N, C-alpha and C positions, 0 to 999 in steps of 0.2 A: 504493500500500500504506500509506504513512504517513498519507495523507488518511483512509483507512478506519479506521486505528487512532484517529486524532484524533477522527473523527466518532463512532466507537463509544465513545470515552472521554467525549465530551460527552454521550452518551446515558445512559451508566451513572451518571455523577456526579449528575445531577438525580434519577434514579430512587432512588439510595441516600439522597439528602437527603430526598426525599419519604417514603421508608420510615421514616427516623428521626423525621421530623415527625409521621407518623401514629402511630408507637409512643408518642411523648411525649404526643400528644393523647389516645390511648386510655388511657394511664396516668393523666392528669389527670382524665379522665371517670370512670374506675374509682374514683379517690380521692374525687371529689366524690359519687359515688353511695353509697359506703360511709359518708361523713359524713351524708348525708341519711337513709340507713337507720337510722343510730345515733340520729338526732334524731326519728325517726318516733314511737316509743313515748312518750318524755317530752313531746314537743310535743302529742300527742293528750291525754295525761293533764292537761297544764296547761290546755288549752282547755276540757275537760270540767269541771275543777276550778273555773275562773273562772266558767263558766256556772252551775254549781251554787251557788257562793257568791253571785253577783250575783242569782240568782233567789230567794235566801233558803232554799234547801233545806238548807244547812249553816250552823251558827252560826259567825259570824266570831270569836267568843271561843275556840271549840274548834278551828276550822280556818280561819284567815284566807285570803283569796283571794291568788293570785299577785301581783295588783296591790298589795294591802296590804303584802305581804312586800317587794315592790320599793320601795315608798315608805319602809318602815322601813330598808331597805338604803341608800337614798339619804340619809336623815337621819343614819344612823350614819357614812356616808362624809364628809358635809359637816362634821359635828362633830369628825371625826378619831378618834373613839373606836374605830371598827372597825379602823383601821390600827394603832393602838397595841396592841390585843389580838392581832391577827394576827401582828405582829412578835414579840411575846413567845412566842406559841404555836409559831410556826415555829422560833424559836431553841431552845426546849425540845425539840421533836421532833427537830430536826437533831442536837443534842448527844447526846441519848439514843440515836438511831439510829447515829451514828458510833461511839459507845462500844460499844454492844451488838453491832452487826453486825461491827465490826472484830474484837472478841474472838471472835465466833462463827466468823469466817473463819479466824483463827489456830488456835483450838482444834479446829475441824473438820478443818483440814489436818493438824495433829499427830496427832489420834486416827485419822484415816483412813489416814495414811501410815505410822504406826508402831504396831504391835500392842501394844507395851508401854504406850503412852499410852491406848489403848483400854481395856485391862484395868484401868488405874488410875483414869481419869477418867470414862469413859462411864457407868458405873452411877450415879455421883453426879449427873451432868448429867441423866440420864433421870429420876431422882427429882425433881430441882428443876423439870424441865420440866412435870411434872404439877400443880404448885402453881398455882392460879389467881391472877390479878392481885388480885382483891378480897380474897383471904385475906391477901396480903402487904401490902396498902396500910396497914392500921393499924399493922403492925410497922415499916414504913418511916417512917411519921410519928412513931412513938414513938422510933425510933433516931436519925433525922436531922432531925426537926422538920418544920415546914410550909414550909421554904425550898426553893430550887431543887434542892438535892442529892437529896432524896427523890423529887422528880418525875422528874429525869433518870435516876436509878437504876431507877425503876419502868419507865420507857420502855425503858431499856437491857436490862432483864430480858426484856421481851417481844420485842425485836428480836434478841436473842442466839440463841434456839433455832431459829427457821426457818433462819437462815444456818448455824448449826452442823450441824443435821441434814442439810441439802441438800448442804453441802460434803462432809461425811462420806460420804453416799451417792454423790455424784458421783465421789469418788476411788475408792471401792470398786467402782464400776461401770466403771472403766477396763478395757479389753480386756487380758487377761493376755499376749497375744502381743506387745503393745507393750513390755511390760517385758522380754520375751525379746530383742526387737530392741535395746533399750537396753543389755542385758548384753553383747550381741555388739559394740555400738559402744563399750563400756566407759565408759558414762556414770556419773559419780559420783551419790550420792544427791541432792545439790543440783540437778544437771543433770536428773535424772529428774523431780524435783519441778517445776522451772521450765519445761522444754521438753516434758515428756510429760504429767505428771499434771494440772497446773492447766489447760492448754489443753483436754485431753480432758474434764475435769470442768466446764468453763465453762458449759454449758447448765444444769446443776444449781445452780451458784453464782449465776447470774443469776436463776434461779427463787427461790433463797433470798433474794437481794437484794430481789426483788419482794415476797415475803411479809413480809420484815422491815420494809419500809417501811410496809406496811399495818398490821402489828401495832404498830409504833411509834406510828402515828397513833391507833390505838385506845387504846393505853396512855396517850397524851396526854389523851384524853377522860376516862379514869378518874382520872388524876392531878389534872386541873383541876377536876373535879366534886367531888372529895373534898379540900377544904382548899386554896383558892387565892383570891387577891385580884386576879389579873390573868389575861388570856388568854381565848380564845374559850369554853372550858368555864365559866369564871367568869361571862362575859357571859350564857351560857345560863341558868345557875343563878340569877343575879340577876334576869333577865327573867321567869323562871318564878315567882319569889316575888311579883312585881308584876303577874302575869297579862298580861305583854306577849308574847302567843303569836307574833306576827309576828316579834319579835326572836329568839325561840327558833328559829324556822324559818330565819332568816338564819344563825344559828350552825351549824345542822345542814347547811344547803346549803354553807356554807364548808368544813366538814369533808369533805363529799362531794366538792366540787370540787377541793380541794387533794389529796385522796387519789387522785382520778382523774388529775390532772396528773402526780403522781409515778409512778403506775402506767404511764401512757402514755410517760413518759420512759424507764423501764426497758425497756418493749417496743421502743422505738426503739433502745436500745442492743443488744437482742437481735437485731434485724434487721441492724444494722451489724456486730456482732461474730460472728454465726453465719451469715454468708452461705454458708459452705461446707456447711452442713447441708442435705441434701436430704430435707425432711420434708413430710408431708401438710398442705395448707393449707385443706382443706375445699372 
Protein backbone atom coordinates (compact mmCIF):
# COMPACT_ATOMS: atom_id res chain seq x y z
CA UNK A 1 0.00 0.00 0.00
CA UNK A 2 2.78 2.45 0.96
CA UNK A 3 4.64 1.60 -2.22
CA UNK A 4 1.53 2.40 -4.23
CA UNK A 5 1.17 5.78 -2.53
CA UNK A 6 4.83 6.55 -3.08
CA UNK A 7 4.63 5.47 -6.67
CA UNK A 8 1.47 7.52 -7.20
CA UNK A 9 3.16 10.50 -5.51
CA UNK A 10 6.12 10.28 -7.81
CA UNK A 11 3.78 10.26 -10.77
CA UNK A 12 1.70 13.25 -9.63
CA UNK A 13 4.63 15.54 -8.79
CA UNK A 14 6.24 15.50 -12.26
CA UNK A 15 2.81 16.00 -13.84
CA UNK A 16 2.17 19.09 -11.69
CA UNK A 17 5.64 20.41 -12.48
CA UNK A 18 5.09 19.87 -16.20
CA UNK A 19 1.76 21.69 -15.97
CA UNK A 20 3.36 24.70 -14.25
CA UNK A 21 6.12 24.80 -16.84
CA UNK A 22 3.64 24.61 -19.71
CA UNK A 23 1.56 27.43 -18.17
CA UNK A 24 4.66 29.60 -17.74
CA UNK A 25 5.74 28.86 -21.30
CA UNK A 26 2.26 29.70 -22.63
CA UNK A 27 2.28 32.97 -20.66
CA UNK A 28 5.71 33.95 -22.11
CA UNK A 29 4.54 33.07 -25.61
CA UNK A 30 1.38 35.15 -25.18
CA UNK A 31 3.40 38.12 -23.87
CA UNK A 32 5.85 37.87 -26.79
CA UNK A 33 3.03 37.66 -29.33
CA UNK A 34 1.35 40.76 -27.84
CA UNK A 35 4.64 42.70 -28.12
CA UNK A 36 5.08 41.61 -31.75
CA UNK A 37 1.50 42.62 -32.57
CA UNK A 38 2.11 46.02 -30.99
CA UNK A 39 5.23 46.50 -33.14
CA UNK A 40 3.55 45.39 -36.36
CA UNK A 41 1.99 48.73 -37.35
CA UNK A 42 4.89 51.07 -36.40
CA UNK A 43 7.41 48.66 -37.95
CA UNK A 44 5.51 48.57 -41.23
CA UNK A 45 5.19 52.37 -41.27
CA UNK A 46 8.94 52.81 -40.64
CA UNK A 47 9.87 50.44 -43.48
CA UNK A 48 7.55 52.16 -45.97
CA UNK A 49 8.75 55.58 -44.74
CA UNK A 50 12.42 54.65 -45.24
CA UNK A 51 11.76 53.23 -48.71
CA UNK A 52 9.80 56.32 -49.77
CA UNK A 53 12.51 58.67 -48.47
CA UNK A 54 15.42 56.71 -49.98
CA UNK A 55 13.63 56.58 -53.35
CA UNK A 56 13.23 60.37 -53.38
CA UNK A 57 9.43 60.29 -53.28
CA UNK A 58 9.46 62.48 -50.15
CA UNK A 59 11.64 65.55 -49.54
CA UNK A 60 14.13 64.98 -46.70
CA UNK A 61 13.66 68.60 -45.62
CA UNK A 62 9.93 68.11 -45.11
CA UNK A 63 10.05 64.52 -43.87
CA UNK A 64 13.50 63.05 -43.09
CA UNK A 65 13.90 59.29 -43.23
CA UNK A 66 14.04 57.17 -40.04
CA UNK A 67 17.77 56.65 -40.69
CA UNK A 68 18.40 60.42 -40.75
CA UNK A 69 16.39 60.82 -37.54
CA UNK A 70 18.41 58.02 -35.91
CA UNK A 71 21.68 59.73 -36.91
CA UNK A 72 20.46 63.04 -35.41
CA UNK A 73 19.50 61.19 -32.24
CA UNK A 74 22.98 59.67 -32.09
CA UNK A 75 24.65 63.07 -32.54
CA UNK A 76 22.52 64.63 -29.80
CA UNK A 77 23.33 61.75 -27.45
CA UNK A 78 27.08 61.99 -28.10
CA UNK A 79 27.11 65.75 -27.51
CA UNK A 80 25.13 65.35 -24.28
CA UNK A 81 22.61 67.98 -25.39
CA UNK A 82 19.70 65.55 -25.50
CA UNK A 83 20.30 64.22 -21.98
CA UNK A 84 20.44 67.75 -20.55
CA UNK A 85 17.16 68.76 -22.18
CA UNK A 86 15.46 65.50 -21.14
CA UNK A 87 16.57 65.88 -17.53
CA UNK A 88 15.05 69.35 -17.32
CA UNK A 89 11.81 68.37 -19.06
CA UNK A 90 11.25 65.27 -16.90
CA UNK A 91 11.91 67.28 -13.72
CA UNK A 92 9.35 69.91 -14.80
CA UNK A 93 6.73 67.33 -15.77
CA UNK A 94 7.23 65.36 -12.54
CA UNK A 95 6.98 68.47 -10.34
CA UNK A 96 3.85 69.72 -12.07
CA UNK A 97 2.25 66.27 -12.06
CA UNK A 98 2.90 65.63 -8.36
CA UNK A 99 1.50 69.04 -7.43
CA UNK A 100 -1.57 68.88 -9.69
CA UNK A 101 -2.47 65.21 -9.28
CA UNK A 102 -1.85 65.34 -5.51
CA UNK A 103 -4.22 68.28 -5.09
CA UNK A 104 -6.69 66.62 -7.47
CA UNK A 105 -6.73 63.49 -5.32
CA UNK A 106 -7.23 65.51 -2.11
CA UNK A 107 -9.99 67.77 -3.42
CA UNK A 108 -11.65 64.94 -5.37
CA UNK A 109 -11.83 62.91 -2.16
CA UNK A 110 -13.23 65.81 -0.14
CA UNK A 111 -15.80 66.80 -2.76
CA UNK A 112 -16.85 63.21 -3.38
CA UNK A 113 -17.09 62.21 0.28
CA UNK A 114 -18.60 65.37 1.76
CA UNK A 115 -21.60 67.02 0.05
CA UNK A 116 -20.87 70.39 1.67
CA UNK A 117 -17.51 70.53 -0.13
CA UNK A 118 -19.22 69.61 -3.39
CA UNK A 119 -21.69 72.48 -3.08
CA UNK A 120 -18.90 74.92 -2.21
CA UNK A 121 -16.00 73.93 -4.49
CA UNK A 122 -17.26 71.87 -7.43
CA UNK A 123 -18.93 74.73 -9.42
CA UNK A 124 -15.70 76.75 -9.32
CA UNK A 125 -13.56 73.76 -10.31
CA UNK A 126 -15.86 72.92 -13.22
CA UNK A 127 -15.57 76.48 -14.57
CA UNK A 128 -11.77 76.43 -14.28
CA UNK A 129 -11.65 73.02 -15.96
CA UNK A 130 -13.13 74.47 -19.16
CA UNK A 131 -10.38 77.09 -19.57
CA UNK A 132 -7.85 75.83 -22.18
CA UNK A 133 -4.12 75.76 -21.56
CA UNK A 134 -3.31 78.20 -24.34
CA UNK A 135 -5.66 80.81 -22.89
CA UNK A 136 -3.93 80.69 -19.50
CA UNK A 137 -0.35 80.55 -20.75
CA UNK A 138 0.02 84.33 -21.40
CA UNK A 139 -1.44 85.09 -17.97
CA UNK A 140 0.88 82.64 -16.22
CA UNK A 141 3.87 84.21 -17.98
CA UNK A 142 2.63 87.69 -17.02
CA UNK A 143 2.06 86.74 -13.36
CA UNK A 144 5.02 84.40 -12.74
CA UNK A 145 7.47 85.31 -15.52
CA UNK A 146 9.36 82.92 -17.81
CA UNK A 147 10.89 80.93 -14.94
CA UNK A 148 10.10 77.45 -13.67
CA UNK A 149 7.13 78.54 -11.54
CA UNK A 150 4.87 79.40 -14.48
CA UNK A 151 5.75 76.15 -16.29
CA UNK A 152 5.17 73.93 -13.26
CA UNK A 153 1.87 75.63 -12.43
CA UNK A 154 0.67 75.27 -16.02
CA UNK A 155 1.49 71.55 -15.95
CA UNK A 156 -0.16 71.20 -12.52
CA UNK A 157 -3.33 72.86 -13.81
CA UNK A 158 -3.60 70.23 -16.53
CA UNK A 159 -2.84 67.31 -14.20
CA UNK A 160 -5.30 68.45 -11.53
CA UNK A 161 -8.63 67.99 -13.29
CA UNK A 162 -8.42 64.40 -14.60
CA UNK A 163 -7.47 63.20 -11.13
CA UNK A 164 -10.09 65.39 -9.45
CA UNK A 165 -12.97 64.32 -11.72
CA UNK A 166 -12.14 60.60 -11.67
CA UNK A 167 -11.63 60.51 -7.90
CA UNK A 168 -14.96 62.28 -7.41
CA UNK A 169 -16.77 59.89 -9.79
CA UNK A 170 -15.09 56.86 -8.25
CA UNK A 171 -16.24 57.80 -4.75
CA UNK A 172 -19.77 58.59 -5.90
CA UNK A 173 -19.86 55.24 -7.71
CA UNK A 174 -19.28 53.20 -4.54
CA UNK A 175 -22.13 50.80 -3.83
CA UNK A 176 -24.51 52.25 -1.21
CA UNK A 177 -24.87 48.83 0.42
CA UNK A 178 -21.23 49.00 1.48
CA UNK A 179 -21.98 52.17 3.46
CA UNK A 180 -24.88 50.39 5.15
CA UNK A 181 -22.52 47.58 6.16
CA UNK A 182 -20.05 50.18 7.47
CA UNK A 183 -22.80 51.70 9.62
CA UNK A 184 -23.60 48.29 11.07
CA UNK A 185 -19.91 47.79 11.87
CA UNK A 186 -19.87 51.30 13.39
CA UNK A 187 -17.05 52.59 11.22
CA UNK A 188 -16.03 56.18 11.82
CA UNK A 189 -15.93 58.58 8.84
CA UNK A 190 -12.17 58.16 8.61
CA UNK A 191 -12.46 54.36 8.64
CA UNK A 192 -15.14 54.52 5.95
CA UNK A 193 -12.82 56.61 3.80
CA UNK A 194 -9.69 54.47 4.27
CA UNK A 195 -11.17 50.96 4.37
CA UNK A 196 -14.21 51.35 2.16
CA UNK A 197 -14.33 54.39 -0.11
CA UNK A 198 -10.78 54.65 -1.45
CA UNK A 199 -10.35 50.88 -2.17
CA UNK A 200 -13.72 50.79 -3.96
CA UNK A 201 -12.83 53.93 -5.95
CA UNK A 202 -9.33 52.67 -6.83
CA UNK A 203 -10.12 51.78 -10.48
CA UNK A 204 -11.29 55.35 -11.14
CA UNK A 205 -8.36 56.82 -9.22
CA UNK A 206 -5.88 54.84 -11.32
CA UNK A 207 -7.68 55.96 -14.46
CA UNK A 208 -7.34 59.55 -13.23
CA UNK A 209 -3.64 58.93 -12.58
CA UNK A 210 -3.20 57.65 -16.11
CA UNK A 211 -5.00 60.60 -17.68
CA UNK A 212 -3.19 63.10 -15.43
CA UNK A 213 0.19 61.81 -16.54
CA UNK A 214 -0.79 62.23 -20.18
CA UNK A 215 -2.16 65.75 -19.70
CA UNK A 216 0.89 66.76 -17.64
CA UNK A 217 3.15 65.69 -20.50
CA UNK A 218 1.02 67.67 -22.97
CA UNK A 219 1.14 70.66 -20.63
CA UNK A 220 4.93 70.40 -20.63
CA UNK A 221 4.93 70.72 -24.43
CA UNK A 222 2.82 73.88 -24.26
CA UNK A 223 4.95 75.35 -21.45
CA UNK A 224 8.26 74.72 -23.21
CA UNK A 225 7.15 75.83 -26.66
CA UNK A 226 5.99 79.19 -25.29
CA UNK A 227 8.92 80.84 -23.57
CA UNK A 228 11.72 78.49 -22.56
CA UNK A 229 15.49 78.30 -22.94
CA UNK A 230 15.88 74.63 -21.95
CA UNK A 231 14.02 71.36 -22.35
CA UNK A 232 12.81 69.15 -25.18
CA UNK A 233 10.18 71.69 -26.26
CA UNK A 234 12.86 74.37 -26.56
CA UNK A 235 15.04 71.96 -28.54
CA UNK A 236 12.16 71.41 -31.00
CA UNK A 237 11.52 75.14 -31.31
CA UNK A 238 15.19 75.91 -31.86
CA UNK A 239 15.56 73.15 -34.47
CA UNK A 240 12.47 74.39 -36.32
CA UNK A 241 13.99 77.87 -36.68
CA UNK A 242 17.11 76.38 -38.33
CA UNK A 243 15.11 73.90 -40.46
CA UNK A 244 16.62 70.89 -38.68
CA UNK A 245 13.58 68.70 -39.27
CA UNK A 246 15.28 65.51 -38.13
CA UNK A 247 15.97 67.07 -34.70
CA UNK A 248 12.31 68.14 -34.50
CA UNK A 249 11.33 64.51 -35.07
CA UNK A 250 13.76 63.38 -32.37
CA UNK A 251 11.99 65.66 -29.87
CA UNK A 252 8.54 64.45 -30.98
CA UNK A 253 9.59 60.80 -30.67
CA UNK A 254 10.98 61.43 -27.18
CA UNK A 255 7.69 63.00 -26.09
CA UNK A 256 5.81 60.00 -27.49
CA UNK A 257 8.20 57.42 -25.99
CA UNK A 258 8.23 58.91 -22.47
CA UNK A 259 4.44 59.26 -22.57
CA UNK A 260 4.10 55.60 -23.55
CA UNK A 261 6.49 54.48 -20.80
CA UNK A 262 4.56 56.35 -18.09
CA UNK A 263 1.24 55.05 -19.41
CA UNK A 264 2.57 51.47 -19.41
CA UNK A 265 3.75 51.93 -15.81
CA UNK A 266 0.25 52.93 -14.67
CA UNK A 267 -1.26 49.99 -16.56
CA UNK A 268 1.20 47.72 -14.74
CA UNK A 269 0.00 49.20 -11.43
CA UNK A 270 -3.59 48.54 -12.48
CA UNK A 271 -2.84 44.87 -13.14
CA UNK A 272 -1.12 44.51 -9.77
CA UNK A 273 -3.58 46.47 -7.62
CA UNK A 274 -6.80 45.38 -9.34
CA UNK A 275 -6.27 41.63 -9.51
CA UNK A 276 -9.54 41.15 -7.63
CA UNK A 277 -11.56 42.75 -10.43
CA UNK A 278 -13.15 40.22 -12.78
CA UNK A 279 -13.49 42.27 -15.95
CA UNK A 280 -13.69 41.61 -19.67
CA UNK A 281 -10.27 41.50 -21.35
CA UNK A 282 -11.32 41.27 -24.98
